[in-house]
MARBA-3410 file (N, C-alpha, C, O; in Angstrom, 1 decimal):
177
-36.0,22.0,144.6,-36.7,21.4,143.5,-35.7,20.5,142.7,-34.5,20.9,142.4 ~ -36.1,19.4,142.3,-35.3,18.4,141.7,-35.3,18.7,140.1,-36.3,18.8,139.5 ~ -34.0,18.7,139.6,-33.9,18.9,138.1,-34.2,17.6,137.4,-33.8,16.5,137.8 ~ -35.0,17.7,136.4,-35.3,16.5,135.6,-34.4,16.4,134.4,-34.1,17.4,133.7 ~ -34.0,15.2,134.1,-33.2,14.9,133.0,-34.0,15.0,131.7,-35.1,14.5,131.6
-33.4,15.6,130.7,-34.0,15.7,129.4,-33.9,14.4,128.6,-34.5,14.2,127.6 ~ -33.1,13.5,129.1,-32.8,12.2,128.4,-34.0,11.3,128.3,-34.1,10.5,127.4 ~ -35.0,11.5,129.3,-36.2,10.6,129.2,-37.1,11.0,128.0,-37.9,10.2,127.7 ~ -36.9,12.2,127.4,-37.7,12.6,126.3,-37.1,12.1,125.0,-37.7,12.2,123.9 ~ -35.9,11.5,125.0,-35.2,11.0,123.8,-35.3,9.5,123.8,-34.9,8.9,124.8
-35.8,8.9,122.7,-35.9,7.5,122.7,-34.5,6.9,122.4,-33.6,7.7,121.9 ~ -34.3,5.6,122.6,-32.9,5.0,122.4,-32.4,5.2,121.0,-31.2,5.4,120.8 ~ -33.2,5.2,120.0,-32.7,5.4,118.6,-32.2,6.8,118.4,-31.2,7.0,117.7 ~ -32.9,7.8,118.9,-32.5,9.2,118.8,-31.2,9.4,119.6,-30.3,10.1,119.1 ~ -31.1,8.8,120.8,-29.9,8.9,121.6,-28.7,8.3,120.8,-27.6,8.9,120.8
-28.9,7.1,120.2,-27.9,6.5,119.4,-27.4,7.4,118.3,-26.2,7.5,118.0 ~ -28.4,8.0,117.6,-28.1,8.9,116.5,-27.3,10.1,117.0,-26.4,10.6,116.3 ~ -27.7,10.7,118.1,-27.0,11.8,118.7,-25.5,11.5,119.0,-24.7,12.3,118.7 ~ -25.3,10.3,119.6,-23.9,9.9,119.9,-23.1,9.7,118.6,-21.9,10.0,118.5 ~ -23.8,9.1,117.6,-23.0,8.9,116.3,-22.6,10.2,115.7,-21.6,10.3,115.0
-23.4,11.2,115.8,-23.1,12.6,115.2,-21.8,13.0,115.9,-20.9,13.6,115.2 ~ -21.7,12.9,117.2,-20.5,13.3,117.9,-19.3,12.5,117.5,-18.2,13.1,117.3 ~ -19.4,11.2,117.3,-18.3,10.4,116.8,-17.9,10.8,115.4,-16.7,10.9,115.1 ~ -18.9,11.0,114.5,-18.6,11.4,113.1,-17.9,12.7,113.1,-17.0,12.9,112.3 ~ -18.3,13.7,114.0,-17.6,15.0,114.0,-16.1,14.8,114.4,-15.2,15.4,113.9
-15.9,13.9,115.4,-14.5,13.6,115.8,-13.7,13.0,114.7,-12.5,13.4,114.5 ~ -14.3,12.1,113.9,-13.6,11.5,112.8,-13.3,12.5,111.7,-12.2,12.5,111.2 ~ -14.3,13.4,111.5,-14.1,14.4,110.5,-13.0,15.4,110.9,-12.2,15.8,110.1 ~ -12.9,15.7,112.2,-11.9,16.6,112.8,-10.5,15.9,112.6,-9.5,16.6,112.2 ~ -10.4,14.6,112.8,-9.1,13.9,112.6,-8.7,13.9,111.2,-7.5,14.1,110.9
-9.7,13.7,110.3,-9.4,13.7,108.8,-8.9,15.1,108.4,-7.9,15.3,107.7 ~ -9.6,16.1,108.9,-9.2,17.5,108.6,-7.9,17.8,109.2,-7.1,18.5,108.5 ~ -7.6,17.3,110.4,-6.3,17.6,111.0,-5.2,16.9,110.2,-4.1,17.5,110.1 ~ -5.4,15.7,109.8,-4.4,15.0,109.0,-4.2,15.7,107.6,-3.0,15.8,107.2 ~ -5.3,16.2,107.0,-5.2,16.9,105.8,-4.4,18.2,106.0,-3.6,18.5,105.1
-4.7,18.9,107.0,-4.0,20.1,107.3,-2.5,19.9,107.6,-1.6,20.6,107.2 ~ -2.2,18.8,108.3,-0.8,18.4,108.6,-0.1,18.2,107.3,1.1,18.6,107.1 ~ -0.7,17.5,106.4,0.0,17.2,105.1,0.1,18.5,104.3,1.2,18.7,103.7 ~ -0.9,19.4,104.3,-0.8,20.6,103.6,0.4,21.5,104.2,1.1,22.1,103.4 ~ 0.5,21.5,105.5,1.6,22.2,106.1,3.0,21.6,105.7,3.9,22.4,105.4
3.0,20.3,105.8,4.3,19.6,105.5,4.7,19.9,104.0,5.8,20.1,103.7 ~ 3.7,19.8,103.1,3.9,20.1,101.7,4.4,21.5,101.5,5.4,21.7,100.7 ~ 3.8,22.4,102.1,4.1,23.9,102.0,5.6,24.1,102.5,6.4,24.8,101.8 ~ 5.9,23.5,103.6,7.3,23.6,104.1,8.3,23.0,103.2,9.4,23.6,102.9 ~ 8.0,21.8,102.6,8.9,21.1,101.7,9.1,21.9,100.4,10.2,22.0,99.9
8.0,22.5,99.9,8.1,23.2,98.6,8.8,24.6,98.8,9.3,25.1,97.9 ~ 8.8,25.1,100.0,9.4,26.4,100.3,10.9,26.3,100.5,11.6,27.3,100.7 ~ 11.4,25.1,100.5,12.9,24.8,100.7,13.6,24.8,99.4,13.0,24.4,98.4 ~ 14.8,25.3,99.4,15.6,25.2,98.2,15.9,23.7,97.9,16.0,22.9,98.9 ~ 16.1,23.3,96.7,16.5,22.0,96.4,17.9,21.7,96.9,18.8,22.4,96.5
18.0,20.7,97.7,19.4,20.3,98.2,20.3,19.9,97.1,19.8,19.4,96.1 ~ 21.6,20.1,97.3,22.6,19.7,96.3,22.6,18.2,96.2,22.3,17.5,97.2 ~ 22.9,17.6,95.0,23.0,16.2,94.9,24.2,15.7,95.8,25.2,16.3,95.9 ~ 24.0,14.6,96.4,25.0,14.0,97.3,26.3,13.7,96.5,27.4,13.9,96.9 ~ 26.1,13.3,95.2,27.2,13.0,94.4,28.1,14.2,94.1,29.3,14.1,94.0
27.4,15.4,93.9,28.1,16.6,93.7,29.0,17.0,94.9,30.1,17.4,94.8 ~ 28.4,16.9,96.1,29.0,17.2,97.3,30.2,16.3,97.6,31.2,16.7,98.1 ~ 30.0,15.0,97.4,31.0,14.0,97.6,32.3,14.2,96.8,33.4,13.7,97.2 ~ 32.2,14.8,95.7,33.3,15.0,94.8,34.2,16.2,95.4,35.4,16.3,95.0 ~ 33.7,17.0,96.3,34.4,18.1,96.8,35.1,17.7,98.1,34.7,16.8,98.8
36.2,18.4,98.5,36.8,18.2,99.8,35.7,18.5,100.9,34.8,19.3,100.7 ~ 35.8,17.8,102.0,34.8,17.9,103.0,34.3,19.3,103.4,33.1,19.6,103.4 ~ 35.3,20.1,103.8,34.9,21.5,104.2,34.2,22.3,103.1,33.2,23.0,103.3 ~ 34.7,22.1,101.9,34.1,22.8,100.7,32.7,22.3,100.4,31.8,23.0,100.0 ~ 32.6,21.0,100.5,31.3,20.4,100.3,30.2,20.9,101.3,29.1,21.2,100.9
30.6,21.0,102.6,29.6,21.5,103.5,29.3,23.0,103.2,28.1,23.4,103.4 ~ 30.3,23.8,102.8,30.1,25.2,102.5,29.2,25.3,101.3,28.2,26.1,101.3 ~ 29.4,24.5,100.3,28.6,24.6,99.1,27.1,24.2,99.4,26.2,24.7,98.9 ~ 27.0,23.2,100.2,25.6,22.7,100.6,24.9,23.9,101.3,23.7,24.1,101.1 ~ 25.6,24.6,102.2,25.0,25.7,103.0,24.7,26.8,102.0,23.6,27.4,102.1
25.6,27.2,101.1,25.4,28.3,100.2,24.2,27.9,99.2,23.4,28.8,98.9 ~ 24.2,26.7,98.8,23.1,26.3,97.9,21.7,26.4,98.6,20.8,26.9,97.9 ~ 21.6,26.1,99.8,20.4,26.3,100.5,20.0,27.8,100.7,18.8,28.1,100.6 ~ 21.0,28.6,100.8,20.7,30.1,101.0,20.4,30.7,99.6,19.5,31.6,99.6 ~ 21.0,30.3,98.6,20.9,31.0,97.3,20.0,30.4,96.3,19.5,31.1,95.4
19.6,29.2,96.5,18.9,28.5,95.5,17.4,28.8,95.4,16.8,29.3,96.4 ~ 16.8,28.6,94.3,15.3,28.7,94.1,14.7,27.6,95.0,15.2,26.6,95.2 ~ 13.5,27.9,95.4,12.7,26.9,96.1,12.2,25.8,95.2,12.2,26.0,94.0 ~ 11.9,24.7,95.8,11.3,23.6,95.0,10.1,24.1,94.3,9.8,23.7,93.1 ~ 9.2,24.8,95.0,8.0,25.3,94.4,8.3,26.2,93.2,7.6,26.1,92.1
9.3,27.1,93.3,9.6,28.0,92.2,10.1,27.2,91.0,9.8,27.5,89.9 ~ 10.9,26.2,91.3,11.4,25.3,90.2,10.3,24.6,89.5,10.3,24.5,88.2 ~ 9.4,24.1,90.3,8.3,23.3,89.7,7.3,24.1,88.9,6.7,23.6,87.9 ~ 7.1,25.4,89.3,6.1,26.2,88.6,6.7,27.1,87.5,5.9,27.7,86.8 ~ 8.0,27.1,87.4,8.6,28.0,86.4,8.8,27.1,85.1,9.6,26.2,85.1
8.2,27.5,84.0,8.3,26.7,82.8,9.7,26.6,82.2,10.0,25.7,81.5 ~ 10.6,27.6,82.6,11.9,27.6,82.1,12.9,26.9,83.0,14.1,27.0,82.7 ~ 12.4,26.2,84.0,13.4,25.5,84.9,14.1,24.4,84.1,13.5,23.8,83.3 ~ 15.4,24.3,84.4,16.2,23.3,83.8,15.7,21.9,84.0,15.4,21.6,85.2 ~ 15.7,21.1,83.0,15.2,19.7,83.2,16.1,18.9,84.1,15.6,18.0,84.8
17.4,19.3,84.2,18.2,18.6,85.2,17.8,18.8,86.6,17.8,17.9,87.4 ~ 17.4,20.1,86.9,16.9,20.4,88.2,15.6,19.7,88.5,15.3,19.2,89.6 ~ 14.7,19.5,87.5,13.5,18.8,87.7,13.7,17.3,87.9,13.0,16.7,88.8 ~ 14.7,16.7,87.3,15.1,15.4,87.5,15.6,15.2,89.0,15.3,14.2,89.6 ~ 16.3,16.2,89.4,16.8,16.2,90.8,15.7,16.3,91.8,15.7,15.6,92.8
14.7,17.0,91.5,13.5,17.1,92.4,12.8,15.8,92.4,12.3,15.3,93.5 ~ 12.7,15.1,91.3,12.1,13.8,91.2,12.9,12.8,92.1,12.3,12.1,92.9 ~ 14.2,12.8,92.0,15.0,11.9,92.8,14.9,12.3,94.3,14.8,11.5,95.2 ~ 14.8,13.6,94.6,14.7,14.1,95.9,13.3,13.6,96.5,13.3,13.1,97.7 ~ 12.3,13.7,95.8,11.0,13.2,96.2,11.0,11.7,96.5,10.4,11.2,97.5
11.7,11.0,95.6,11.8,9.5,95.8,12.6,9.2,97.0,12.2,8.3,97.8 ~ 13.7,9.9,97.3,14.5,9.7,98.5,13.7,10.1,99.7,13.8,9.4,100.7 ~ 12.9,11.1,99.7,12.1,11.5,100.9,11.1,10.4,101.2,10.9,10.0,102.3 ~ 10.5,9.8,100.1,9.6,8.7,100.3,10.2,7.5,101.0,9.6,6.9,101.8 ~ 11.4,7.2,100.5,12.2,6.1,101.1,12.5,6.3,102.6,12.6,5.3,103.3
12.7,7.5,103.0,13.0,7.9,104.4,11.8,8.2,105.2,12.0,8.5,106.4 ~ 10.7,8.3,104.7,9.5,8.7,105.4,9.2,7.9,106.6,9.3,6.7,106.6 ~ 8.9,8.6,107.7,8.6,7.9,109.0,7.1,7.8,109.3,6.7,7.3,110.3 ~ 6.3,8.4,108.4,4.9,8.4,108.6,4.2,8.4,107.2,4.8,8.7,106.2 ~ 2.9,8.1,107.2,2.1,8.1,106.0,2.1,9.5,105.4,2.2,9.7,104.2
1.9,10.5,106.3,1.9,11.9,105.9,3.2,12.3,105.1,3.1,12.9,104.1 ~ 4.3,11.9,105.7,5.6,12.3,105.1,5.7,11.6,103.7,6.2,12.2,102.8 ~ 5.3,10.3,103.7,5.3,9.6,102.4,4.4,10.2,101.4,4.8,10.3,100.2 ~ 3.2,10.6,101.8,2.3,11.2,100.8,2.8,12.5,100.2,2.7,12.8,99.1 ~ 3.4,13.3,101.1,4.0,14.6,100.6,5.2,14.3,99.7,5.3,15.0,98.7
6.0,13.3,100.0,7.2,13.0,99.2,6.7,12.5,97.8,7.2,12.9,96.8 ~ 5.6,11.7,97.8,5.1,11.2,96.5,4.5,12.4,95.7,4.6,12.4,94.5 ~ 3.9,13.3,96.4,3.3,14.5,95.7,4.5,15.3,95.0,4.3,15.7,93.8 ~ 5.6,15.4,95.7,6.7,16.1,95.1,7.3,15.4,93.9,7.6,15.9,92.9 ~ 7.4,14.1,94.1,7.9,13.2,93.0,7.0,13.3,91.7,7.6,13.5,90.6
5.7,13.2,91.9,4.8,13.3,90.7,4.8,14.7,90.2,4.5,14.9,89.0 ~ 4.9,15.7,91.0,4.9,17.1,90.5,6.1,17.3,89.6,6.0,18.0,88.6 ~ 7.3,16.7,89.9,8.4,16.8,89.0,8.1,16.1,87.7,8.5,16.7,86.6 ~ 7.5,15.0,87.7,7.2,14.3,86.5,6.2,15.1,85.7,6.3,15.2,84.5 ~ 5.2,15.7,86.4,4.2,16.6,85.7,4.9,17.8,85.1,4.6,18.1,83.9
5.8,18.4,85.8,6.6,19.6,85.2,7.2,19.2,83.9,7.1,19.9,82.9 ~ 7.9,18.1,83.9,8.7,17.6,82.7,7.7,17.4,81.5,8.1,17.7,80.4 ~ 6.6,16.8,81.8,5.6,16.6,80.7,5.0,17.9,80.2,4.9,18.1,79.0 ~ 4.6,18.8,81.1,3.9,20.0,80.7,4.9,21.0,80.0,4.5,21.6,79.0 ~ 6.0,21.2,80.7,6.9,22.3,80.2,8.0,21.9,79.3,8.6,22.7,78.6
8.4,20.6,79.3,9.5,20.1,78.5,9.1,19.0,77.5,9.9,18.5,76.7 ~ 7.8,18.6,77.6,7.3,17.5,76.7,8.2,16.3,76.8,8.5,15.6,75.8 ~ 8.6,16.0,78.1,9.4,14.8,78.3,8.8,13.9,79.4,8.2,14.4,80.4 ~ 8.9,12.6,79.2,8.5,11.7,80.2,9.7,11.2,80.9,10.5,10.5,80.4 ~ 9.9,11.6,82.2,11.1,11.3,83.0,10.9,10.1,83.9,11.4,10.0,85.0
10.0,9.2,83.5,9.7,8.0,84.2,9.3,6.9,83.3,9.1,7.1,82.1 ~ 9.3,5.7,83.8,8.9,4.5,82.9,7.4,4.3,83.0,6.9,3.4,82.3 ~ 6.7,5.0,83.9,5.3,4.7,84.1,4.6,5.1,82.7,5.0,6.0,82.0 ~ 3.6,4.3,82.4,2.8,4.6,81.2,2.0,5.9,81.4,1.8,6.4,82.5 ~ 1.6,6.4,80.3,0.8,7.7,80.3,-0.6,7.4,81.1,-1.1,8.3,81.8
-1.1,6.2,80.9,-2.4,5.9,81.6,-2.2,5.8,83.1,-3.0,6.4,83.9 ~ -1.1,5.2,83.6,-0.8,5.2,85.0,-0.5,6.6,85.5,-1.0,6.9,86.6 ~ 0.2,7.4,84.8,0.5,8.7,85.2,-0.8,9.5,85.4,-1.0,10.3,86.3 ~ -1.6,9.4,84.4,-2.9,10.2,84.4,-3.7,9.8,85.6,-4.3,10.6,86.3 ~ -3.7,8.5,85.9,-4.4,8.0,87.1,-3.8,8.6,88.4,-4.5,9.0,89.3
-2.5,8.6,88.5,-1.8,9.1,89.7,-2.0,10.6,89.8,-2.3,11.1,90.9 ~ -2.0,11.3,88.7,-2.2,12.8,88.8,-3.6,13.0,89.3,-3.9,13.9,90.1 ~ -4.6,12.3,88.7,-6.0,12.4,89.1,-6.2,12.2,90.6,-7.0,12.9,91.2 ~ -5.6,11.2,91.1,-5.7,10.9,92.5,-5.1,12.0,93.4,-5.8,12.4,94.4 ~ -4.0,12.5,93.0,-3.4,13.6,93.8,-4.2,14.9,93.7,-4.4,15.6,94.7
-4.8,15.2,92.6,-5.6,16.4,92.4,-6.8,16.4,93.4,-7.2,17.4,93.9 ~ -7.3,15.2,93.7,-8.5,15.1,94.5,-8.2,15.3,96.0,-9.1,15.6,96.8 ~ -6.9,15.3,96.3,-6.5,15.5,97.7,-6.6,17.0,98.1,-6.1,17.8,97.4 ~ -7.3,17.2,99.2,-7.5,18.6,99.6,-6.2,19.3,100.1,-6.2,20.5,100.1 ~ -5.2,18.6,100.4,-4.0,19.1,101.0,-3.0,19.5,99.9,-2.0,20.2,100.2
-3.3,19.2,98.6,-2.4,19.6,97.5,-2.6,21.1,97.3,-3.7,21.6,97.1 ~ -1.5,21.8,97.1,-1.5,23.2,96.9,-2.2,23.5,95.6,-2.1,22.7,94.6 ~ -2.7,24.8,95.4,-3.3,25.2,94.2,-2.3,25.1,93.0,-2.7,24.7,91.9 ~ -1.1,25.6,93.2,-0.1,25.6,92.2,0.2,24.2,91.6,0.2,24.0,90.4 ~ 0.3,23.3,92.6,0.6,21.9,92.2,-0.6,21.3,91.5,-0.5,20.5,90.6
-1.8,21.6,92.0,-3.0,21.1,91.4,-3.2,21.5,90.0,-3.5,20.7,89.1 ~ -2.9,22.7,89.7,-2.9,23.2,88.3,-1.9,22.5,87.4,-2.2,22.1,86.3 ~ -0.7,22.3,88.0,0.3,21.6,87.2,-0.1,20.1,87.0,0.1,19.6,85.9 ~ -0.6,19.5,88.0,-1.0,18.1,87.9,-2.2,17.9,86.9,-2.2,16.9,86.2 ~ -3.1,18.9,86.9,-4.2,18.8,85.9,-3.7,18.9,84.5,-4.1,18.2,83.6
-2.8,19.9,84.3,-2.2,20.0,82.9,-1.5,18.8,82.5,-1.6,18.4,81.4 ~ -0.8,18.2,83.4,0.0,16.9,83.1,-1.0,15.8,82.8,-0.8,15.0,81.9 ~ -2.1,15.7,83.6,-3.1,14.7,83.3,-3.7,14.8,81.9,-3.9,13.8,81.2 ~ -3.9,16.1,81.5,-4.4,16.3,80.2,-3.4,15.9,79.1,-3.8,15.3,78.1 ~ -2.1,16.2,79.4,-1.0,15.8,78.4,-1.0,14.2,78.3,-0.9,13.7,77.2
-1.2,13.6,79.4,-1.1,12.1,79.4,-2.3,11.5,78.7,-2.1,10.6,77.9 ~ -3.5,12.1,78.9,-4.7,11.6,78.2,-4.5,11.8,76.6,-4.8,10.8,75.9 ~ -3.9,12.9,76.2,-3.7,13.1,74.8,-2.6,12.2,74.2,-2.8,11.6,73.2 ~ -1.5,12.0,75.0,-0.5,11.1,74.5,-0.9,9.6,74.6,-0.4,8.8,73.7 ~ -1.7,9.2,75.5,-2.2,7.9,75.5,-3.1,7.5,74.3,-3.1,6.4,73.9
-3.8,8.5,73.8,-4.6,8.3,72.6,-3.8,8.2,71.3,-4.2,7.5,70.4 ~ -2.6,8.8,71.3,-1.8,8.8,70.1,-0.9,7.7,69.9,-0.2,7.5,68.9
END
């Protein structure tokens, strides 16, 4: 007995719609995959201790500089801990900002750049929220807009999202005054 194809029961418009659903699912999977990739990258970056400043290491003899760099990585607080701790030293927060800026300059992909920018703005947000300091030349309006854009990203961690929302609120209040 010959099997009959079910395709003859579907009109061309329905078939076109069926294929578009498959394509949309693939696009959605790619977007979800990219978002997950950024979330993973951000999590890895935030779980690392803040590297020592190059200028600090350069002042030391070579062997001692390498040792200090290694010890700093083992003993230091993670970037996430520094960003979410209200009592973190403002100098460390400025270093995180520079670190994020440096990561952005070295980024080899859009995902790496996006994560670096998130770290950069998180440091600025920390300074505003916990130290009432603006450690950038960006206007409060521009900062509020940037924080708002980052908050909408699904790959931004909950801790950073809370920090960015609080910073956005600070910016809104300061822009009015």
